[in-house]
C-alpha positions in Angstrom: 47.4 46.0 24.2 48.7 49.3 24.5 46.0 50.2 27.4 47.1 46.9 28.9 50.5 48.2 29.1 49.7 51.7 30.6 47.2 50.3 33.2 50.0 47.4 34.3 53.0 50.6 34.5 50.3 52.5 36.7 49.7 49.6 39.0 53.6 49.2 39.2 54.0 53.0 39.8 51.3 52.8 42.9 52.8 49.8 44.6 55.9 51.7 44.7 54.3 54.6 46.0 52.5 52.8 48.7 55.8 51.2 49.5 57.8 54.4 49.9 54.5 55.6 51.8 54.8 52.8 54.5 58.8 53.3 54.6 58.4 56.8 55.5 55.8 55.7 58.1 58.3 53.4 59.7 61.8 55.2 59.6 64.7 52.7 60.7 65.6 53.7 64.0 67.9 50.9 64.6 71.2 51.1 62.8 72.3 47.7 63.5 69.0 46.0 62.1 69.6 47.9 58.8 73.0 47.0 58.6 71.7 43.4 59.3 69.4 43.6 56.4 71.5 45.0 54.0 74.2 42.3 54.7 71.5 39.7 53.9 70.5 41.3 50.6 74.2 41.8 49.4 75.5 38.4 51.1 
């Protein structure tokens, strides 16, 4: 049980790390698009 929880958290951390790497690879060069995404997220 404990091992399963540890493995699950490790997988989540790895997914977050890969997401952060992808975001760093593609920096938002267009602020208008970023603002549209923010509006969609918070609306």
